[in-house]
Structures are given as C-alpha cells and as structure tokens.
N, C-alpha and C positions, 0 to 999 in steps of 0.2 A: 272390588273386593275379591279375595282369593280364599279358596278352601284349603290352602297349603297348611300343613302342620309340622311341628317339630316335637319329636319325642324326647323328653327330658324328665329327670326326677324333679319333684317339687322344689327341692333345695337348689338344683341346678337352674331351674326356671326363675327362682327368686333372684339369683345372682346375675343371670343373663338380663333380666329386666332392669336391674340396678345399673348395669354397665351401659345401657342404652338410653339413659336419661341425661339430658344436658341442660345447661343454662348459659346465659351470655353475661359476661362481665366486661365492661368497657368495650363492647362490640366484639369481643372474642368468645367463641364457643368453647366452653369448658365442661368437664363432667359435673353434673349436679351432685353426685355422690363421690367425694374426693378420695375416700378410703374407708377402711374398716379397722376399728380397734377391737381385738379379739382375744379372749382367753377361752381355750377349748376344753371341753369335758365330754362325758358320754352323751350329753344332750345335743351337742352341736359339732362334734369332731368327725364322726364317720360319714355324715352326709353334707352338712353345710360347709364344713372345712374342706371337704373334697372338692366341692364346687369353687370355693374361693381359691384354692391352690392352683386350679387350672387358669385362672384369670389374674394372677397376682401382678402381672406387668401392666394390666389395665386398671384394675381396682386393687391397689396395694393394701395388704393387711399388716398392721402394726401390733406387735405383741405387748400387751400391758402387763402390769405387775399385780393389779387389783381391779376388780370389775368396776368398782365405784370410781377409782381414779382415772381409769381409761375412758369411762363415760364422760367425766368432767373434762378430760382433754378434748374430747369431741365437741363439747359445748364451748370450751374456749376457742376452738377452731371456728365454729360457726359465728361466734360473737365477733371474732377478729375479721371474718369475712362479711360482716354486717348481714348475716342470714342469707347470703347469696349462694353459698355452697354448704353442703350437709355431710356430716360423717355418720357412719354406722357403728353401733357397738353391739357385739354379740357375746353371749355367755351361755353356759350350760344350764342345767336345771337346778332347782333347789337353792342353795346358798349362793351359787354364782349368779343366778337371776336376781335374787333378793339384794345382793350387793349393789345392783344398779338402781334400786328404788330411790335411794337418797339423791343420787345424781339426777334422776328423772324429776324429782322435786325442784331441783335447781333450774332445769330447763323449763319446767312448767311455770314456776313463779316469775321467771325472767322473760317468758315468751320467746324461747329460743328453740330452733329445730334440731332434733337428732332422732335418728331411726334406731330403735332398740329391738333386737331380734334375739329371743331366748329360746332354748329348748323347752319342751314341755313333756308331760307324761304321754302314754300311749293312747291314741284314739280308740283302739280296739280293747283296751284295758286287759288284755290277755295276761301280761306278766305282772299286773298290779299286785302289791305295791312295788314300784321300781325303786332303785337306789335314789335316795334323797327326796322321795315323794313324801309330802305332808298330806295325810288322809283326813278327810272331813267325813265323819261317820254318817251324817244325814244329807250329804251332797257330794257324790263322787265326781261331779264335774269340776269342782273347785281344786285349784292348784295354787302354789305360791304366786303364780303370775297374776292372780286376781289382785294382788297388792298394787300392781301398776295402774289399775283403774282410777285410783285417787290422784295420780300425778302424771297423767298423760292426756293429751287432746284426742288421741285416737287409739283404740285398743281392739285387737282382734286375736282369735286363736284359730289356726288353720288346721282343720280335721279332715279335709278332703283336698286333693291337689288342685282342683279346679277353682277353689275359693280365692287364690291369689290373683286371679284375673280381675276380680272386682275389688279386692282389698288393697292391693298395692297402689293403684292410682288414687284411691281415696286417701291413703296415708300421705302420699306425696302432696296432694292438694291441700291437706291440713297444714303440713309443714311449710308450705309456700304462701299460705293465706295470711296477710298482715293482720287480719282481725282475729284469727283463730290459731295463730302460730304457736307451736309448742312441740313437745316430744310425741312421737308416734310409737306404739308398741305392737309387735306381732310375735305371738307365741307359735312355735312350730312343733307340733306333736312329733315325737321321735319316729314313729312308724310311718307317718304321713310324709316325712322328708324323703324317704326312700322310694316312694311309689313313682313309677314312670307314668307319664300322661302325655297324650297327644295335644300339645298346646297350639293354639292358632299362631301362625308365624307373625301375624300382624301385631300381636301382643308385644313382640320384641322390636318393633319398628323404632328406630332412633327418634327420640322426641325432644324438642327444645322447649323448656319451660320458662315463663316469664312471671315475675312477681306482679300480681295485679295492683293497679292504682285506682281504687274506687273514688269516684268524684262525689263531692258533698251534695246534699239536697239544697236546692237554691233558696227555698224558704227559710231553712235553718241558717244558711249562710247569710241571708239578709238580716235575720235577727241578730246574728253575731256582729255583723258590721254596724248595725244600729246601736248595739250595746257599747261597742268600742268608741263610736263617735260621741257617745254621751259621757265618756269617761273623763274625769279630771286627773286621775292618777292610775293609769293602766299599768299592768305588769305582765311580762311574759314568763312563764315557766316552761323551759325547754327540757323535755324528757328523752328517754332512750329511743322512743318512737321517731324523734327527729333524725337521729343517727341512722336507724334502720331504714328509714325512707330516703336516706341521702338528701335530706332537706336542709342540711346545716347552712349552706351558702344562702339559700332563700330566706330562712328564718333569721340569720344574722344580719342580712341586708335589710329585711323588713324592720327589725328592731331598730337599726341605725337610722333608716330613712324616716320612719314614723316617730322616732324619738321616744321609744318605749323601753324602759330599763328591762334587761333580760337576766333572769336567774336560772340556774341549772339544778336539776335533780341529781342524785348520785349516778343513776344510769345515763343521764343526759350530759354529765360533765364531759367535756371534750368536744361538744358540738361547736363551741367557739373557743378561740384562744383566750388566755387569761387577760390579755390587755386589749381585747376588743372594746371599742368605745361605748357600746351599750351594756357590756357585761358588768353586773354588780355583785357577782359571787355565787357560791353554791347555797341553796336554801335548806332550811330544816334543822333537825336535831343535831346533825354533825355538819351544819352549814356555817355560814359566816354571819357576823353581826350586821354586815351591810345588806345582804339579801333579806335577812329576817326583819330588819327595820323597814325596808321598803314594802315587804309583804304586809306588815301591820297597818300601813296607810293605804294600800291599794284599794280602789273602789271597783275596778273590773280586772279580773285575773284571766288572762288567755293562757290556758294550760294545753300545751301541744305535745302529744305523744307520751303522756304520763298517766300512770294508774293511781296517782295521788295517794301513795302509801304513807303510813304514819310518820316515817322519818322525813318525808317531804313536807307534810302539813303540821308538824309538831303535834301529832295526834289531834289535829284540827283546832289548835289553839293559836296558830300564827296570824290568822286573818280576822279582819273585822267581821262580825256576824252579819253585816248587811252587804258585804262584798258580793258582787255578781260574778260567778264563774262562767267562762265560755270554754268548753272542752272540745278540742280538735283531736279526734282519735279514730283509728281504723276500726277499733272495737267498740260496739255499742255499749257493752258492759261498762267500760271505762268512761265513755263520753257522757253518760247520764248521771254520774255520781254527783251528789250534793246539789241536786236541782239545777245543774248547769244548763246553759244553752248548748245543746249537744249538736256538734257538727261532725257527723260520722263520715270519715273519708281519709284518704291518704294525705299525709302531712305536706308532701311536696306540692301536689296539685291543688290541695285546699288553700295553702298559704298563698300560692300564686293567684288564685281566684279571689281570695280575700283582699289581697293587696290591690288588685285591679278595681274591686268594688268600692274601696275606700276613697278613691279619687285623690284629692289633694290634702286630705285630713292628716293632721299630725298632732301629737300630744303637746301640751304646754311645755316649752323648753325648760321652765323652772323645775319641772319634775325630774327631767333627766339630769339637770344640774345637781339636784339633791342626790341622785343615785351616784353620780361621779364623786361627789364629796364623801358619801358613805364608803364607797369603794377605796378611796384614797386613805381614809381612816383605817379601814381593814387591812390594806397593804402595809401601812406603817406598823400596825400591831403585829402582823405576821413577821415583819422584819425583826421586831424586838424579841419575839419568841424563838426565832430561828437563828439568831446570832449566837456564836460561841460564848461560853461563860467559863468560870473557874470551878464550876460545880464538879463533884467527884464522878458523876455519871452523866453522859449526854442524854438529852431528851429525844423522844421520837421526832419532834419538830426539827431539832438540829440535824438528826440523821437524814430526815427527808430532804432537807436543803442540800446536804452534801451529795446525796444520790441524784437529786435533780440537776445540780450543776454539772454532773458527769454524764448525764443522759443525753443521747443524740436527739436531734430535733424531732425525729420520727419514732424513737424508741417507745415501746408500749409498757407503761407501768401497770402492774396487776396486784390486786389485793382482794380480800374478801371478809375476814372476820377478825375480831379482837379490836385492839386499839388503833390499828393502822388505817382502817377505813376512814375514821374520823380525821386522823392526822393528815392523810393523803387528800381526802376530799377538801379539807380546809387549806392545806399547805402546799399542794402540788400545783404549780403555776403552768398550766397547759401551754406547750410551745407550738403545737400544730394539731389540727382536728383529728379526732379518733385515735388518740394515743393514751387513753385512760380507761382502765377496766376495773371497776370496783364492784364485785358481785355482792349486792346487798338486797337483792329481792328475797333470796333465801339465806344469805349470809352464811354460806356453808364452809365451815372449817375443813380445809383440805382441798378447796378449789384451786388455790393459788398456784402451787407448783405444777399440778396437772394441767391447768389452763395455760400455764407458761409453755409447757411442751406442745400443746395443741396450737397456740398462737405462733410458736416458732415454725411449725409446719405451714401454717397459713400464709406467712410472709417472711421469706428468708432474707429480705433486704433490711430488716430492722431487728433489734434485739429486745425480746421481752425482759423486763426488769421486774422480778417478783419480790414484793416486800411482804414478809411473813413473820409473825411473832413466834417466839419459842414454843408456846403452847400448841399453836396450830401446826408448826413443823413436826412436832412429836406425833400428831394425829395422822398425817399423811405426807410422806416424803419420797416414796419409792420411785416416783417418776423423774427424780434426779437421775436415777439409774437408767430409766427408759430413754431420757433425752441423750445420755451418753451413748447408749447402744445405737440409737437411730441417727445420731450426729446432728441434732437440733439444739443449738446453743441458747441458753438463757443465763441471766445473772440472778442469783437468789441472795437477798440481803436479810439477815435474821437479827433484828435487835432483840436482845435477850434480857427481859425484865423479870424473870423468875416465876413465870406462871401465867395465869389468866388475869392480868392486871387490870384490864378495862372492866371486867365483871366484878372484880374486887372494888373498883371505884364506884360502880353502880350500887353494889351491896352497901358500901359505907354511906353513899349519898342518901340512900333511903333508910338510914338508921341502923343497918345491920352490922354486926361485928364481922371482921375479916375472918372468913371461914371457907376452907376447902377450895380456894382459888389460887392464891399465891402458894408456891410449894412450901414455903416456911410456915404457912397456916394450915397445912394439910396433915393427915395422919401418916407421917413418914418417920423412918428410923433416923435418917440423917439427911437433911437437905443438901443437895449438891447440884452443881451445874453440869449439863451435858456439853461435851466437846463437839459442837456441831461441825466444825471444820474437819475434824478427824472422821466423823461419821460420813460426811459428804465425800471425803477422799476414798473411803472404803467402797463407795459406789462408782468410783472412776472419775469423779469430778475434781476440778482444781479448787482449792479452798484456802482461806486465811482467816485467822482470828485476829482482830484488832482491838485496841483499847481506847483509842482517841479518835476524834473527828479528823485530825490531820492524817492519821494512819488510814482511816476509812477513805479519805480523798485519794490517797496514793493507791489503795487497794482497788478502788473503783476504776482508776485509770488502767491498772494492771488487768482487771477483769475484762474491760472493754477490748483490750488487745489480745486476749486469749482466744483460742480456737474451739473451745468447748465450754460446756456449762461450768460456771464458777460460783461458789458459795462463799459469802462473806458474813461473818458474825461479829457483833459488837455488843458489849453490856449496855443496858439502857435503864433509865429511871422509870420506876413503876408508879410514880405518883404525880408527875408533872405533865400537864396536857394543855393544848391550846384551847381556850375557853369557847363554849358555844352558848347560844342564847335561847334556843327553843326548848319548850317543855316536851316531855315524853310521858305518856300514860302507861304505867306498869302497876300491877297490883301491889298495894302496900297494906299490911295488916291493919285492920280497924282497931284491934286491941293488942297490946304487947307489954311484957314486963320491962322492956327497954324504953326508957324515956326518949332515946334518940329516934326510935321507931314511931313513937306517938307524935313527936314533933314533925317527923317527916310525913306522917299521915295528914296532919293538919295542913301542911304545905301542899300536899297532893290534892286535898279537897279544893284548894284554891285553884290549882291547875285545871281541874275538871269543870270548874265554874266558867272557864273561858272557852270551853269547847263549842264549836258549831255542831248541832245535833240534827242531822238530816235536813238542814236548810242552807 
C-alpha cells in the first residue's frame, strides 16, 4: 500500500475513476465505460464538463438532443453489448435531470445498466433556491433527483468529495451484477463538484471487471432435475437472461438434445434462429399460436432468464393450473415467482450443470413432433398474412416481410411500442442470434430511434433497422439528427397508419368507441398526414416516401447502400393484424351504457377465471 495522493476536484476524480475501469470482451480488454451522452447546463457544465473535455479522446462525449433520448441511446448501446459495456448519461439540474427519469424506468424494467450522473442543488444551501430548484417546504434535502429512487438500482447524492471513494465502486458492482443489474444514479451537488481533495492514488488503479457467474445451489438443482425427469410434456421458455448470460448456444443445444420444445419471450427472441429444430415460436400475448398451444399442454415449464411478465404468461392464463414451473434465474426475485422450483444462478453455468445431471434422459419424441407440427402450421399462417394482396393499403405484416428480406443476416431490428412489437415478435424470422431488440419491459415510446443510434455505436459492422409507427415517431425522433452528426448509420422504416392504431384496436376489442387514438378520431381541425421523409431530410438524413410494397423493396435496397441514416415511410393499414391467441388482463368497466363494453366485460370475466393465482 502507498500513501500517495492525487489532488483533483470531485468532478475530475469521478471522470478519472471512470476512465480506469475496464472489462474483457472475447479476451480483449476494453473500457467498461465506452462513452458519455451529455447535455450540459449550469449543474454540470462548469465542473463535470471541464473534466470530460480533458479526456475526450479516452472517454468520448456525444452530444444528445434530449436528455431522455440520449439516455435511451445509452440503454440501446448496453443492450447491443449484452450488458458487457456501459454508457454514462449526464444532465444538468431540474428539467434536464427529470428528462432522464423515463429512460431510467426503461433500464430498470429491462435490467439494463447505465450510469446516470446529474447535477444537484448546493450542499451548503447558501444560494438557495438556485435556478430550476424545486423546493420542498418541509424537507430542504429533497430535490428533483429523488425521482430517480423509484427507477434505479443504486442511488446516491454526493455532498462531500470523499464520498465517491465508496460510492462509485458500489455503483459499478450493481450495474455488473446479473441479479441486481440496472441503472445507477449519482447526483453531484454543484458546489461539491468544484472542491479539490487529496484522493488516494490507489482509487484510480486500472481495474478489470468481470461479470460474475453465480452457481446454483445443488439441492435446488437436484429438485429441478427430478421435476424434469418426471415431465411428460416439458417446455423451455428462453428469456432475455439467456442472451445476457451468453447462454444461447448451451440452451439451444440442451433443447435439441433433450427433445424439449423451446419458446421465446419478447426479450429472449433471438436467442435461437427461427428455424432451429426445437424452436416453436414466441410465447404470449403477442406470441404465436404454436408456442401458446404447447404452453397450454406443458406439465413442467423450465423458465430460463425470464421475469415472467404478463405478456409472456398471458396474464397467467396460458398454462395449466397444475403445471410445475422450474425457474433458472440469477435474480432470486424472479426465480421464486409462482411457487417455482427456484434455481438461482447464472443461466450458462446452471444449464451446463443441469445438462450433466440429467444423464441420458430425454423427453418423449412425440412431444417434440407435436411442437414441430404446430410450428409448421404457424409458419404457413405467417406466409398467408405476409404475402402481397391487392388491398389498397399494405399491412404491417407485409411491410415486415419486405424489410426482413432486405435485412442482412446480422442486421439488428429494433422496435418498442405500438403495433410493431406484436407484428415483429410474430413475423420477424430471426436469421442469426442476437439480432432482435424489442423493448417491451417498459414499452417506451421513443426508445426506437435513440436505441438505433446507440446500437450503431455499439457495433459498426451491422446496420440497425428501426421499425417505428407514425405515432411514436412524432414523440421522439431527434436522434435521427444525432446519428447524422456522429456518422452512425441506421435505417428507419415508418409505416404510417394514421395514429395510435394498436391502442385503438384494444379500445374497440374491449367494447370502447374509437376515441382519441387515430388522428381522425381525435379533436383536430383537419386530419392530415405528416411528410416524414421531408422531416427526416431536414435533419440531414436521406429519405423516401413510398406507396407500395414493390417500391419499399427497392427503397430498402437503396437504404442499405447509403452511407448515412435513411428514413423510409409507407402508408399502412390500421385495422389488419396477425392474430394472437393469448389473453391479456386489462381493466374493463363493470358497468357501462355501451352494450359492447358490457359484452366485453363478460368475456373478460371468463379470462380471469383461467388465471393461475399464486400457485
């Protein structure tokens, strides 16, 4: 040990620490923190920005257009990197900080790491109230940054320069912990940022971090093996944790060799290719009839790396009430849900150990034969819905097929909200692993384009293809401009169906009148269409408006050949959707003046009668 110290401001010390954290990817040492997305204001420009400017060649700073969107870009980056590298997002105080809260919710719900650093009020309170400060009359310690407590895994406010010595390592540990992974927030009081302190030189020692792989408890593993061996109709649910553990190969081979049909969650889609011999489709509300039919008959469900949210379970109506769940998950919280046999551990090492413990056991081949038959029927139905017709407007399904045909084998498709998550989860036939990103943990409108920018940074050898509805495009599109400025290309496809069509569909399905979703049903003077191509061109992108599927095919080929972000828009049908078979529990009025609502309520009572309730 040495008593050597380095005198730095607190802000400079934070930045130096970040620059000295590393990780290994495929045997190569790389920075753990790959860069910073920043919008500066009085809370972070004079001190934190001063420190970042000095290291811009080591820790690059990228200028965002909106604090929420730049944070979403950082999340998209981490997701594309399978949580192996992390971005930082920094904002000023007040509205700048609050703009990051929604994106923090995305990271929290999806178990994705990002380091959020925001300015804060003065620790000494001498100039209070400062510009943009929200005062709490009965608690002067509260600032807007308290809002992050609900949507972060780690939260701290630095009021003394020495506090970062204990705080920063804890934040890093949380973001790298597969069980506790999520966003970390650190608020930097404005006056504390400026203070110089004699930091121990050892604090800045270059450190290489590795994501831990916790092994399962042997007794719980034995119980899981016993349950599988007793199964007549076992089913694997492959979740996002399979991908983050990099267990795709192990899980896909396990399913194949053991003869267990494999279905994917929305986050897990892309853990296997579409035509993998054990794959029987995506499961749940926006899943396939093939996967859902298999789930209805399964007696033992091996859930790997999934938090079993309602879109996966059909609000817990998909499964036989007697089905036994076996949950393999790094997080205890997820592993114990629904009285599962909980195997808490990393997916990769756990599945290797489970495979070894199973000996020569395999499921009855007739069960896999049924899965393949169901999958063949699903593929045939998809073919019908995706083939061109003479209808006046193309459907989402038809647009998805054209885009898919023009996607490179490793190109990453991205979506998040509206009707496209369903159409892509059902209709996108994955060509190679880890090429599908549907953010549906938070289903955040606005994630798509921003995540495309971040994903383009994460891997410049493939093209992110962002599919986004017209409604979501209007909510957040400024990172088209960001990607043009930074030189990171993506392709953005905008099927325009005149508003929030999928919510109109839900509204109608539950008996409601079309109201305030499609533009034509809203309080407007004159419904009209936005020229998305011209809008994108005004931000420096290349763009085309097309009318037909043939024109879209030609435009996709043009977009792939371009050297910068390209936006394509096509009118699409607001009422035609690929069908799904799973139920979803949403509140339906018990009484209404609309007969359609009363009928829907009766149907919904039937849905709720099918639910597993805590068993």
